[in-house]
C-alpha positions as CSV (number, residue, x, y, z in Angstrom):
1,M,26.6,84.8,8.9
2,M,23.8,85.7,6.5
3,E,22.4,88.6,8.7
4,A,25.9,90.0,9.3
5,A,26.8,89.7,5.6
6,A,23.6,91.5,4.5
7,A,24.3,94.3,7.0
8,W,27.9,94.6,5.8
9,F,27.0,94.8,2.1
10,H,24.2,97.3,3.0
11,E,26.8,99.5,4.8
12,K,29.1,99.4,1.8
13,W,26.6,99.9,-1.1
14,G,23.4,101.4,0.5
15,V,21.2,98.7,-1.0
16,P,18.7,97.6,1.7
17,A,19.9,94.6,3.8
18,A,16.6,92.9,3.0
19,A,17.5,92.9,-0.7
20,Y,20.7,91.1,0.1
21,L,18.9,88.6,2.3
22,E,16.4,87.9,-0.5
23,R,19.3,87.0,-2.8
24,M,21.3,85.1,-0.3
25,R,18.5,82.7,0.8
26,P,18.2,80.8,-2.5
27,Y,22.0,80.1,-2.6
28,L,22.2,79.0,1.1
29,S,19.2,76.7,0.6
30,G,20.7,75.1,-2.5
31,E,18.1,76.5,-4.9
32,S,20.7,78.6,-6.8
33,E,24.2,78.4,-8.0
34,Y,24.6,82.2,-7.7
35,G,26.5,82.6,-4.5
36,W,27.8,85.1,-2.0
37,Y,31.4,85.2,-0.9
38,L,33.1,86.6,2.1
39,C,36.7,87.0,3.2
40,L,37.1,87.0,7.0
41,D,39.9,88.1,9.2
42,G,39.1,86.4,12.5
43,G,35.4,87.2,12.7
44,R,35.6,90.5,10.8
45,I,34.3,90.7,7.2
46,V,37.1,92.3,5.2
47,G,35.9,91.6,1.7
48,G,32.9,90.2,-0.2
49,L,31.0,89.9,-3.4
50,G,27.8,88.3,-4.8
51,V,26.6,86.7,-8.0
52,I,23.1,87.7,-9.2
53,D,21.1,87.7,-12.4
54,N,21.6,91.4,-13.2
55,D,23.4,94.2,-11.5
56,F,21.0,97.0,-12.3
57,H,21.7,97.6,-16.0
58,D,19.8,97.4,-19.2
59,R,21.6,94.3,-20.7
60,K,19.4,91.7,-19.1
61,D,20.8,89.1,-21.5
62,L,24.3,89.3,-19.9
63,T,23.9,87.0,-16.9
64,P,25.0,86.2,-14.3
65,N,26.7,89.3,-12.9
66,V,29.3,89.5,-10.1
67,C,28.2,92.4,-7.9
68,A,29.0,94.3,-4.7
69,V,32.7,93.7,-4.9
70,Y,34.3,95.4,-1.9
71,T,37.4,95.1,0.2
72,E,37.9,97.1,3.4
73,P,40.4,99.9,2.8
74,D,42.9,98.6,5.4
75,C,43.0,95.2,3.6
76,R,43.4,96.4,0.1
77,G,46.5,95.5,-1.9
78,R,46.5,92.0,-0.4
79,G,44.7,90.1,-3.2
80,V,41.4,89.8,-1.2
81,A,39.2,90.8,-4.1
82,G,41.2,88.8,-6.6
83,R,40.8,85.6,-4.6
84,L,37.0,86.2,-4.2
85,L,36.7,86.9,-7.9
86,D,38.7,83.8,-8.8
87,R,36.7,81.6,-6.5
88,S,33.3,82.8,-7.7
89,V,34.2,82.3,-11.4
90,S,35.7,78.9,-10.6
91,D,32.5,77.8,-8.7
92,L,30.3,79.0,-11.5
93,R,32.4,77.3,-14.1
94,A,32.2,74.0,-12.1
95,A,28.4,74.4,-12.2
96,G,28.6,74.8,-16.0
97,I,27.9,78.5,-15.9
98,S,30.1,80.6,-18.2
99,P,30.7,83.4,-19.1
100,V,30.2,85.7,-16.2
101,Y,29.8,89.5,-16.3
102,L,30.2,92.5,-14.1
103,V,29.6,96.2,-14.3
104,T,32.2,98.7,-13.1
105,D,33.6,102.2,-13.7
106,H,37.1,100.9,-12.8
107,V,39.6,100.5,-15.6
108,G,42.7,98.3,-15.1
109,F,41.7,96.5,-11.9
110,Y,39.5,93.6,-13.1
111,E,41.8,92.9,-16.1
112,R,44.4,91.7,-13.6
113,Y,42.1,88.8,-12.8
114,G,41.2,87.6,-16.3
115,W,38.3,89.9,-17.0
116,A,38.0,91.8,-20.3
117,F,36.0,94.8,-21.3
118,Y,32.9,93.6,-23.2
119,C,30.5,96.5,-23.9
120,V,28.8,99.6,-22.4
121,A,25.4,99.2,-20.8
122,R,23.0,101.7,-19.3
123,E,22.4,101.8,-15.6
124,D,18.8,101.2,-14.5
125,G,17.1,104.4,-13.4
126,D,19.3,107.2,-14.7
127,G,20.5,105.5,-17.9
128,R,24.1,106.5,-17.1
129,P,26.7,104.5,-19.2
130,T,28.7,101.8,-17.3
131,R,31.4,99.4,-18.5
132,V,30.5,95.7,-18.7
133,Y,33.3,93.1,-18.3
134,I,33.3,89.4,-19.2
135,H,35.1,86.4,-17.8
136,D,34.8,83.1,-19.7
């Protein structure tokens, strides 16, 4: 489902599908512990997220980053994102990778899943401040 997943993430975030494919290949070939996660309802992708080195911010020392967290609007409120977040953190921890970071402007959502505000970083490009969360 790599092509379909890359197209889905592209549709949600506007990042070129080729960039997602470039980051998915090392995981699927066993070269990286940084994975991509999907939630399916039948054959339909209803949620997903990825784990990458850095999610476009100036704190390159805070790695890895959960990125591209998205749940389809008609599936929100069912715990899809929470299960994806829990699974990704669990898989990384099993591989000896902890803590994990993510950037977001949301306040109150990620805390429900064990994440805590860590610091403010600057987004690549425009330098806009963004919140960094940690899960250890």
